[in-house]
C-alpha positions as CSV (number, residue, x, y, z in Angstrom):
1,M,48.2,143.7,262.0
2,P,45.5,141.5,260.4
3,G,45.4,137.8,261.2
4,R,47.9,138.2,264.3
5,G,47.6,135.6,266.8
6,R,46.0,133.0,264.6
7,A,47.5,129.8,263.5
8,A,46.7,126.5,261.8
9,V,48.0,123.1,262.7
10,I,47.3,120.0,260.8
11,V,47.1,116.9,263.0
12,V,47.2,113.5,261.7
13,S,46.5,110.7,264.1
14,S,44.6,107.4,264.4
15,E,43.9,108.4,268.1
16,L,40.3,110.0,267.8
17,P,39.9,111.2,271.4
18,E,43.4,113.0,271.0
19,V,42.4,114.7,267.9
20,L,39.0,115.9,269.4
21,A,40.8,117.1,272.5
22,L,43.4,119.1,270.5
23,S,41.2,120.7,267.9
24,N,38.7,123.7,267.7
25,R,37.6,122.6,264.1
26,L,38.1,119.3,262.3
27,Y,38.1,118.5,258.6
28,V,37.4,114.8,258.1
29,M,39.1,113.6,255.0
30,H,38.2,110.6,253.0
31,H,39.8,109.3,249.7
32,G,41.7,112.6,249.4
33,R,38.5,114.8,249.8
34,I,37.0,116.7,252.6
35,A,34.0,114.7,253.8
36,A,33.0,117.1,256.6
37,E,33.8,120.2,258.5
38,L,33.0,119.7,262.2
39,K,33.1,122.3,265.0
40,G,31.7,123.0,268.4
41,A,29.2,120.6,269.6
42,E,29.3,118.8,266.1
43,K,32.8,117.6,267.0
44,T,32.0,114.1,268.4
45,E,33.5,110.7,267.6
46,Q,30.0,109.7,266.2
47,N,30.1,112.5,263.8
48,V,33.7,112.0,262.7
49,L,33.0,108.3,262.1
50,S,29.8,108.7,260.3
51,S,31.3,111.5,258.0
52,F,34.2,109.3,257.2
53,F,32.1,106.1,256.2
54,R,29.1,107.9,254.8
55,D,30.3,107.5,251.1
56,H,31.2,103.9,251.8
57,L,28.0,103.0,253.3
58,A,25.9,104.8,250.6
59,A,27.7,102.8,247.9
60,E,27.0,99.5,249.7
61,V,23.3,100.5,249.8
62,A,23.1,101.5,246.1
């Protein structure tokens, strides 16, 4: 049976360490759009925050 044993769960939380601990893959959302997909070693607090604020910081510099 294809896809058996696979599941997706959406977790919304302001507790970043909790989200990192619970996830295999993260999609960082910003203003309703996916700002980044992070998995494996990419899944760090630093990468989540920099992905979230990337567009905001770029707009301030421009």
